[in-house]
Structures are given as structure tokens and as C-alpha cells.
C-alpha positions, 0 to 999 in steps of 0.5 A: 376542896382539900387544903393547900399542901403548905397547910401542914408545913412547919418551919424550924426556927432558922426558917430554912428547913420545913417539915410537914405533918401528913395525916394518913388515917384517922383511927379513933378508938381502934387502937389501945394506949401504947403506954400499956403495951410492948409495940413493934412497928414494921417499916415501909408502911407496915403493920404494928404488933402489940403485946400487953406489958405485964410489968405495968398495971392495967386499970380495971375495966380496960381488959380487952382481947389484945391484953390477954396474957401471952397474946400478940395482936397485929394491926394495920396503920389504919387501925384494922385488926390483921391477926391475933394469936396466943403464944405458948412457948415460954417468956417472950424476950423480943419481937420485931419485923422482917422486911417481908412483913413476917413477925419474928418472936423470940423466947428466953430459950432461944426458940424463935418463930416467923409468923406471916399475916395469916398466922402460919409460922416457921420455927427455929432454934438458936441451939442447945447452948443458947437454950441452956444459957437463956436469952435476955435481950435481942435486936431484930433487923430486916434480915436477921437479929442479934441475941444476948445470952445470960452470959452476955455473949452476942449471937448473930443469926443471918437470914431467916432459914434457921441457920446456925448462929454465929458468936460475935467478938466478946465485949467482956461485959460484967453486966447488961448494957444500959442500952444497945442497938445494931447497924445491919450488914447492908449499912456497913462498909464491911458488910457485917453486922455491928453492935453498939453497947452503952457500957458505963460512960462509953460505947463498945462497938462489936462485930464478928472480929473485935470489940472496940472501946470508943473511949467516950465520957458522956454516957451512960446512954438510955437510947442508942439509935442509928439513922436509916442509912447507918451513918449517924447515931442519936444518943440520949444520956441519962441527964437528958442530953440528945447527942448526934454523932457520926457512927464512927464517932469522929464528928459531932453533928448536934446537941440538944437538951431534951430535959428542958422541954416544958410540955414533956411528961415523964421519961423519954419513951423513944428516940427515932430518926425522921429520915436521915436529917431529923430526930423524933423524941417521944414522951407521953402525949408529945413528939419533939422533932429535933432538926440538924441545927438543934431547932425543934418542932412539937407535935401533941397527941391524945395518948402515948404515941409510937414512932416507926422510922421510915427511910424518908420520915417517921410514922407516928401512931397514936390511939386516934391518928396515924401521921407521917412526919417528914422533911418537905421534899425539895421538889415540893418546896420548890413549887409551893414555898411562899414567894418561890420564883423557881421555874417549877413554881412559875410553871405551876402558876402558869398552868393555874393561869391557863386553867382560869383562861388568863393570858398571864400563862403565856408570859410565864412560860416564856420567862422560864423557857430555858429551864422548862424541861427541869420545871416539868421534871420537878412537877412530876417528882412533886406529884409523887411526893403528895398524898392527896390525889387532887394535888397529885393530879394538879401537879401532873397536869402542870407537867403535862402543860409544860411538856406541850411547849417542849420540842422533845421530852421523854414521856417515860417518867410522866407515864411511870409516875401516873402508874405509880400514883394509881398503885400507891393511892390504891394501897394507901386506902384505909381498907388496905392500910399500907401507907407507902411513900413514893421513895419507899416504893421506888426503893423496894419494888412493885413485886415486893408490894405484890407480895405484901398484898398477897400476904393479906389475902388481897388477891384481887387487888394484887392481880389488878396491880400486876396487870396494870404494871404488866407483871406476871400474875404467877406469884398472886395466883400461886398464893391465891391457890394455896389460900383457896385450898386452905379455905375449901371444904368437902361439899355438902352433897356427898358423904365421907370420901365421896364429898372429899373427892367432889371437893377435890375435883371442884377446887382443882378445876377452879384453880386450873381454869383460873390459871388458864384464864389469867395466863399463869403459865409459869406457876408450878402446880407442884408447889400448890400440890405440896400445900394441899398435901401439907393440909391433908388433901392428898387427893387434891395434891395428886390431881393438881400434880397431873397438870404439872408439866415439869416431871422434876417438880412432880416426882419429889412431891409424889415421893414425899406423898408416898405415891410411889408407883405414880412417881416412878411412872412420871419419871419414866414418862419424862425420859430423864434417866437421872430422875428415874434413878433418883426414884429407884434409889429412893424407893429401894432405900425406903421400901422392903425389898419384896415391895420394891421389886413388886412395884416394878414388876406390876408396872408391866410394859410402862415400867420396863425402862425403869426395870432395865435401868435398875439392871444396869445400875445393879450390875455395876454397883449392887450385884446382890440387888440384881440377884434378888431382882432376877429371883423376884421376877422369876428370871431363871436364865438371867439368874443363871448367867449372873451366877456364871459371871460371878463364878468366872471372877471367883478364885475360891474353889468352893465358892466357884463350884457353888456358883456353878451349881446355882447356875445349873439349878436355875437352868434346870428350872427352865425346860427350854434350857436343859442342855445348859443345865447339863453343861453346868452339871458337867462343869461342876463335876469337872471343877470338883475333880480338879479340886481333888487333883489340886489336893492330890498334888498339894497345889503344885499343879494348877488344875482348877478352872482348866478345861477338860482337854487341859486337865487331861494334858496336865495329867499326862504331862505329870505322869498321871496317865490313869487319872487322864484315862478316868477323866476321858471316861467320866467326861466321854472324851472322844477317842480322836480328841484324846489321841490328839491330846495325848500325842501333844502331851507326850511330845511336850514331855519328850516321852518318845518311847511312851509315845511309840508304845501308845501308838502301837496300843491299838489302831490309831483313830487319827491315823499316823500322819498327825504324829509325823507332822506334830513331831516335825512341828515341835522340832523332832524330825528323827522321832517322826520318821518312825511313824511314816511307814504306817502312813498312807503310801502316797504321802510317805515320800512327802513326809520323808522330805518334811523330815529331811530324809531325801534318800528314804523319800527316793527309795519310797518312790523307787519301791512304788515305781513312781518315777514322776514323783522322784523327778519332782523331788530331784528338782526340789532337792536342796544340794547337788549331793542329794541330787546325784543320789536321786539321779542314781536311784532314777537310773536304776528305774526303767 
């Protein structure tokens, strides 16, 4: 039978406040005497980190592995060794814990490492300036720290991602403070870190904006300790006075003369808070608990104790015991306080009477009927505050008994408490060693507890708790898979690479099967594969990536692993064009150009979408790359077309001719495009000729870039008939086309005499009707009349009419004896005078 809860209670002198000393673990001989060590404790029932204090003498024969130089040993609160590692990065200035149980170790050069409980670490630096100045002290909190340089400047690091430190306001110190502490950002209204420095008789409050002298006269102080909620400060003066004040220094809360404790030996070692309402002052072999009214309780220890402030108490570690000191919770006090007549105390008494078959139970229940619901809730809460499972069960049974008399009571709190206590009892077991209180468990979260278990490689327990609380197992499975990869080795049945491949297959199958069995559907295989690659298991990483359903997670890791072709294939298969472009641009930047193009070409049909996307990108953004790609892929026609496109946008004659010649060369290398090659050759000759013409005319006439027809026209218009004839000959311009061009050019130049001479030079291959019609169209009907006589006789009358020569049209009809045509013209004539003339001609015809 375990002892009654009140057996561990002690009352303060005023009799109103009760505190209890709960023994968490008995650990004789597992831990060394803390007096010879520098110790850092992690809150929320976390581990302890110890390092030998080289400033203190060590008795001969007491050297242990934990006392070796520059070695840090980590223990659970149950005294179990969790990790030991050597430090090789210079003098350690400070070490402390983050909220997720990583040990932060800072050296004098501003280098700090974050160690997990497996010994893996991430390293960051405060920068070259901090390294040059040197770090002399620091204060570490859950989500960052403040470091003090040798110049007494304060640098704040926010978060643990290795960000650049921020310099806080300059407190203008001339020497290091006697003591100092920080109030974390989440406990300040401003949401900025606040540093409290004990300087001479006062305290400076420093944040990122200003340094304020609080103008105190009671200092200097040897210890400055903020309460867990940041609202109060415990200050210990050199004379031994413990002064409790509000953090804004506006209210005095209590004072106590710590120097007057007769059992205390030596100087005060620690001043820590017990929750937010009492202070634990530690000496060697003694811890004094000072209450709000200056009342005290004393607790003796066999060695030097070490205190860790918890949100609802203080955890005391000594070489042989681990205790939790805390104020007795209100619900527990209400039920178990001697003489208590509260409804919850009566309910508990009724349940005990019922269990012993006493009729008193019914009477007790009747007496508290109006307050029964409240009594049930108080019993449930008190169960959470108990450490012993037997008393937890009794209190829950009392609550269950009371619920039976209520018409309606929401069972959620009762069920949740039962679940929570099962989890807490499991993690409090000494082999696990996480003495988490009910309040701390509620403040954190179940997922945070799961992370703490996986960091200790307690995957089975973490998985069972996840299942019990209906949480997804993904986090546990991911950590388990990474741990499995680290521990697995090549099989003994194979040799060399064969053994590695066999081991890779086995581990991959084991991980995949476990995920499918336990429902880890949302676990990213890419993250696990990354871990495999980091430890040199690239084959295993590739196999794991095959099971990753999200290409956006697969591809970046494959690129990091330099599995270039596989990364490109996965990107193409995903159908995500942005992802394909990401891979292409990454490979283009990293690989030699030939290797890059060869990778795409060797991919065949599967990589054709990537090839097309590369073309689209290169055409818009990088024409040089497109030219190289076509050349590498032996795509002559596309190369020729690209050269022509570029030529069409060029203004420089030499460059344009060069591009056309390049296109001609590409076409000539493809037997199916001889016609195009010939056309390119002629185009280059034409451009060369036009370049010469431009030169001859001193650039006054723009020949370059024109067609053959336009070039001939320009020559004729500008009295360069011989050059026009030569171009006609060189480019085999047909006679008909040449006559049309010359007709229009001479008409444009109004060289009508030259035009007539040209028309008589030889028989016109286009006839003379085009001469007439073009001259009429351009507004030269009189000049057109000359050529009508050479046209076919049936058309002459109409042509004369088009030129406005109605009389000549009538005469032509008379000469041909075409009376019908003449009558037709008479009906269309524009005026009566012409009509009379045509009538006269008509009258002379038979």
C-alpha cells in the first residue's frame, strides 16, 4: 500500500500554504557530486548536461569518464546515461537546452552547436566580428540566447536556424555585471528579449531599443532569477538578502535573510523558482523553499543539489535522488486536506464508504447533490496531479462514482484524463525518465512528447502512444526509418557492392513494408532518402525515392545526388512544366554543355517533352543555347531556320550575309533540302550584290535586303539600267517579269520616251495591252494611246475608250466595219457632242 498523499506535504509557518516533496526517482550512485561540475538542466522533465568544472580541484581517485577534459555527459532525470561526447572547438563559455531537448554549446569564438540526444549536431556562428572580439558569457532560453562579448556588447540570436545575431542597446558597461539574466520574448509584452544586468548597486534593463537604469540602491546582486511567467524577479544581494520584486520594479513582494539559515554551508549555489509562487535557494546539502510571505521549508540532501525550475514546481537533482517540490494543487488540497469539508472531499469519502459497503455513502452524496458536478471535476483534476497510479485510480473511481448520480455530465474530461495518465505513467517510468507533470503535458502537446521519445530512439513506445491518442504515426515512422538507415550495415552474405545492394534492398523493403503496415501514408520518402544519401547510402536513397509519390520532393534530392537523368525523367513524368524547367536550368548551369545536351538526346522518346520545353525556353531567352542544342542534336533544318530567323532581325549587312550563308550550309548538309540550299545561295549572292550597290551609291539608295524585283526596279528608277540588266542575267529573271518591272519603273520615273524606245527594242513578251492599262492606271492616258495601235484589233476600241479617246474608238470601229460595237459605244458615250460625232460616223457605214 503506497503512502497517503498528505505524507509528503509540509505546511508553511502560516499554515495556509502546503508544499509537497514528491520523490520521482531513487538514483544512488548513478550521478556524480554536482559541486564539481557545470550543470545545465532542461525544463519539462528533461535531461541534465554535466561538464567537469576545471576551476575546481578533483579528489584523487574520483576521475570518471564524465570528468575527462572537454567532455559533456547527458543523463536522464532517472540517472540513466543518454549521451557522452567530447568537445574539440575551444573553450566552452556556456551550454543550455532548447525546448525540443537539443543541447546548445557555445564557445569563446562565437561558434555554437545544437546537439540532439543521438550526438548529431548542427553548427552555426555568431559571425567574424564576434569571433574577433570573443564571447565571455551567455544566457540560453528555449528559442534563442543572448551572448556577451569581451567589449561588453550584447548579441541576441533568435531561433536556431543560424540567423545573423542582432546587437541589443548598449548598456555602456565598464566591467562585466555581477550577475545577469534574460526574460524570453514570449514572456514580455513587447515580444522582445529583455536582459537584466546587475551593475554596482542597481540593475540595467536592456532590450533592442534602449538601456534603462532602474535606479536601485540595494545591489549588487549575486543572483538574478525571473519567475516562469516573467512577472517576478528573485534578487539575492551580496549580504544574503533575498528580495522578490515585480519585473518592472514597481512592487515589493517579499524579503528574506538567506544569510541567517543555520544549516546552510558556504555560499548560495542557486536561486530558482518553484512555479510562480515560491523560491528555492540551494546550498551544499540543503534546499530552502521560501514562500510568498517569507515563510520557509527546509529539505536536506546527501550531496550538492541541482535545481531546475518547472512551470508548476522545481525539480531537485542530487547524487542519490530526484525530487519534485511544488505547491499542493488546489484540487488535491481540497480533497485531502485534513478536516476538509469541500464537496470533492465528501465525494471521495462517499466513494470509500461505498467501496467498504457502508450506508454512509448515500447520505454523503445527498449532502453535496447541488455541488456534485463540481466535485466530480475536482476529483478528475486531482487524479492528474497525483504521481502514484494507485491514487490516480482511486480519484478517477471517485469521479466515476459521482457521475453515476448526475443526470448529465460530459464524459470528455474523464476519458481524456484516463488517456493522459496512461501516457504520463508510461513516460515517467525510470527506463524512459521523463518526469512530466500534468500541467506541463497540457502546456506542451502530445506531439511534442512524441518528438521527445523519438529523439531517444524509443520508437515503439512513441508509436504505441500515437496509436493510443489517435495521432498519425508519420513523425515516429520517419525518425525510425532514419535511425534504421544509420544502424544498418551491408549483409555478411555478399561481398563489396553486392553486399551493399542486398542491404539496400532489405532496408528499403523493411521501411516500405512498415509504412504500409502502420499507415504512414503521408511520410515523405524523400526526407528519408535524403538521410540515406547524407550517410553515404546513395543506392538506398535512390530506391527509397522510387516510392515517393510527389515528384516535387523527389527531384531536388535526385539533383543533389547528381542522379541527373533520373531527376529529369521524374520531372517529365510528373507533367509539371515548372519542375522540368527547374531541372533543365539546374543541369545547364552545372553540366558541361555537351554533357547536358547528350543527357537530353539519350533520353529518347521519354525525354522528348523536356527537349521541346528546352527549345521553347531557349527560343525566348537564350538563342545561343538553342543554336548549340540544334547543332549537338544534328538538326540541320532547324539550325538553318534559326539562322534565317536571326538574319531577318539583323541590320548589319556582313552579319546578315553570314547568317544566310550559314543557313545555306545547314540546308546543303541535308539531301532532302537541296532546293532550299540553292535558294539560300542565291539569297546570299543577292545580298552581296545589294551591298555593292549600296556602296556604289554611298548608301543614298537602300538596296540591301530588297527582293530581286525591287532591286531591279530601284536600278531602273535611278538610271542604272546596265546594273538592272546584269541582275536580270545573274538571277535569270524571266523576260515577262523583267518587262513588267521595267514598264512600272519607267512609268514611275515618267521616262515616257525611254519607255517607248524600250517597247520598240524588240517584240514585247507581255504584249502592249499591259502598257496601256498601266499608264492609264497611273494617270497617263495620253501616253497610253501610243501603244493601242500595237494591241490586238478587237480590244483597241475599248482601250481607246479607257484612254478617253471616243472619236478614235469610233474610227477604229468604222475601220473594222464593226457597226454593233459602234452602236454599243454610242449608248455609253458620256455627252451629246460625242454622241453626234459617233452618229455621224455611224451614218457613213452601210
